N, C-alpha and C positions, 0 to 999 in steps of 0.2 A: 555447593549451593543446593539445599534443599527443596527437590520439589513436591509445587503442591497445589491444590487448584485455588485461585485467587478467591477473596470472602468479596464481602460484598462494599465493603470497605475500599478495597485496593481498587473495583472495577470502576468508580465516576473517577472522573478524572478532566480536569481544564489545560485545554492545550488551546493554546493560542487565545481566541478572546472565546472558544465557547467551552462547552461543559457537558458531557459525555459519561451517561451512565450504562458501562457497559454489562451491565445485568440482564438489560433490558433495551439495548437499544445495536443498532448494528451501522458504523460511520460510513459513506460511501464516498471514496476516494476518486475521483477523477484524475483524468491523464493530461496535462499540457505538456507535446515535445516542441521546445525551443529548436528542435535541429532538421538537419536537411534531410539524415538517415535512417530515419526514426522507425522503429520495427512497424509498425503500425501505418500510421499517417503517410511516409514518405515523405517527409516533408509540407503538411500542408498551414502545423500552425508555425511556421520557423520566420515567418517576417513574424516584428512586434506588435504590430496592430491585432492582425489575425490569431495571435498565441493571448493578448490582453482579452479582446473579445470571445476568444472562446474560453477564459476563465472565467470570466463575468458570468457566459451564457451558460453555463456548466452551475456556477450557484446560484443563477436564476430557476434553472430545472430541477434543484431541492438538494445539488450538492452537497457533502459537510467539507469535503475536503479538498482544495487544488493539488496536487502533484507537477511541479515546475520542473523539468529537466533538459538539461543542456550537452548532454554526449550520451549517445544509445550505451547499453550495457555491450551488446554485441561489437565485435572485430567490427573495423573500419580503420579511420584514418586518423592519425594523432588530432587534440585538439587541444590547446594549450588552455593551462591553468585561466589567463589574462583572456581568453576567446570567450570560454566557458562562462565564469562571470558575467562578460557583457551579454550573454545570449541570458542568461537566466534571473538575472539581478532586475534591469528593468521591468522583467514582468512580475516580478512581488513587489518592487514597489508599486505599479500602476494596481494590480490585485487589491493589495493591502490597503490601499489609500479609498479604495470602493467599495468594499465588502469586508464581513466579518469573518468569513469562510478562514477555515483554517487552512492557512500555505504551507506545504513541504519542500523542499527541494531533495530532487534525487540527484544526488553526488556521491561519489568516493574521495572526495579532496577535501583535507580539512580546510583549506583554505576559502576554497570558493562555499563552501559550508558557514565561514565566520561571516564571510562578504552575503551573504544571502540571509542567515539572521538578521545581521544588521539594518539591514532592509522591510526585514519586517515575517519574514519566514519562522514558524513554532516549531517547525519539527525536520529533521536532518533525517530522509530515506536514504541511507548506506547501505548498495548494495554489494561492497566489498566486505561486510561484516566487523567496518574498521580496522579496513587493513592499512590505510595511513598510519604512522605509528602517533600521528598527533591529534586525529579526530576525539578521540574520547577527550582527550581534555579541552578540546576548543569546546565541543557538546555541553562539558560540566560547566564550562565559565561562560557560556551562550547563556542557560536558562532555557537550551530549547528543549525537546523529546528528540527521540532519536529511535532509528525505524534499522534494527541489527538485522542484517539479512545472511541466508548462508549461499553462499558462491563457493568457487576451489580457484583458486590463485586471481588476479586482477583481471577487472573487463578489459574489453577491449583488444584481447589477447587469442589468437587459437588455440583452443585446451583437446587434450586426447580425448578418445571416448569416455565416455562416464560410465563410475566401474565405483559400484559400495555394495562389501558383503552384505552390511541392512543399513537403507541408503533413511529410515527414520529415526535408528540409535547413531546414526554421525552426525544426520542435520544437529538432532536433538543435544548431543554433545558436546557441538560446534557452539551450536547458541547458547548453551549454557557456559559454556568457554569464555565468549565474546559479553558476555551478560556483567558477569565477574570484572575481564578487562575493564570495562563503560564502570562497573561498582568504585572499583580500586582508582580509577582516577575522577571520582568526583563526581558520577552522575548518580542522583540518587535513583533507586528501581523503583521508583510511580512515575520516572519519566520515559522508560524502556517499552517497547513496544519490539514483536520478533516475526519477523517474515522468513520461511521457511525456501522459499525462494525458489517458487516451482518454475521447471524445466531452465534455472540457470545452472549449465554444467550440468544438467541432469536431461535422461532420457526419460521418453513416455513412462513406461512401467515405473521408474522414479516418482514422476508425479503427480501419477494415480496413488500408488502406494501412501507417500507425504498426505495426500488428500484424504483417503482413507484412514488414515492414522493420524489427523490434524490434532485430536485428544492430548498427546502426546507431546507436542506444544504445547498445546495449551496449559497444561500441566507444570510447565517450569515458573508460571506465575503471573507471566503479564500479558499483557492482551495481544492475540495474536493478526496478521493482518495476511492478508492473503490474494495477492496477484494474480488470477487466472484469466482475466479478461484477454480472448483471442489468440494463446499460446499455442505453443506447436503440439502440443500433446494432446488439445480438443481437435485441432487438424485433423491431428493422425487417427486419431480415434473414430472421428468421425468419416474422414477423407474431404474435410472441408478446405476453401483456399481463406485467404484471412480474412474476408471481408464476408464471409458464409459462416462466423461462427459463432454471433449470436446467440443463440438458444443453450447450445454448447455451454455457452460461457455464462451466464446464469444459472443451468443445473451448476456446473462445476462451484461457483460461486454461491448457491443453497446449501451444496451437499456442504460447504466448510463452515458457514454462518451454524449447520446443523451441529456438527464436528464440534464448533466452540468457537471458531474466528471471529473478531466483532469488526475490523474496518476491512472493507473491498476496495481494490483498485480496478477501476472499471474504465472501458472506453466508452461504452452507450449508456448514460448515463441516466435519462426517463427512464429506463427500462431497468437498470440496474436499483434506481433507487426505487420502480411500484415492486421490483421482486421481496426487495431489502423489507417495505413495509407492511409487504402481504403475508412475511414471513414472520413479520415479526407480530403483527394480529394473528395470526395461527399458534404463535405460542405463549400468547395470552399476556404479550407485552405490552400492545396499545388496542385503543379502541375505534372502532370505523371512522369513518369521517361524517356517515349518516348510516340511519338504522333505520329502512322503512317497509324492505320488502315484509310482507305478512306479517305487519303489525297495527293495521285496522282493519277490523270485521268485514270492510269492503272492499278488501286488497286481496285475494284469494289467489291470484293466478303465481 
């Protein structure tokens, strides 16, 4: 697969019920974890009504996208396929009934992906990068988009210490191979999104290097998603606990956008939306909501 910077015609995507022009637009993805042991919120939205309310609130706050997960990536107790479906499908159905926000399901299991898409999800966010041998075929048959994420080995398992000779080259090569797997299974290239997987089986130095060289992922030709919010590489750089990483998360997000990311997965929706819209305006992609300052002869302050 040749590496190329996507042209304008490749940048416009219809995802679910919304259209994005990634040549001049940043999509903000909110995070809804229907899990009792999630990395960040530790089960705050595990109850169904809380998860649905949080999803709809995020849409009202300006999120373009809601990512719904029923099983954390990190190690922990086993969750059956049936239980994962029971966690995510009712949230997908409820949010889809009330909002046109894009909905993705954060899962590495093909059976869960199939059920969630049938319930109204438009994207499968696969943190295993098509590790399930049936996932590519399920996505192809469903008409959904897929986020192919780099990670090493299956989620939920203890892993050895992270080692790469050149993390960016190895991640890029992995994503290229998995893109080809998806395309060979019938997934159109225009329905593929890539995520280098900050912190997923990587240490802080690896995540920083991925951020600096994110343009090398963009060169593969698919929109790039940056999932950096509150991650440990931010905590270790700043020596901050999880709930004090907001400013660092926004800084990392903007750095990724400037390097070419067009979808950002963030916990603090209001801060992320403001940062995204401000960045769009600085880059000349968006006009200000209003223009008053020093535009009238009597207002020279």
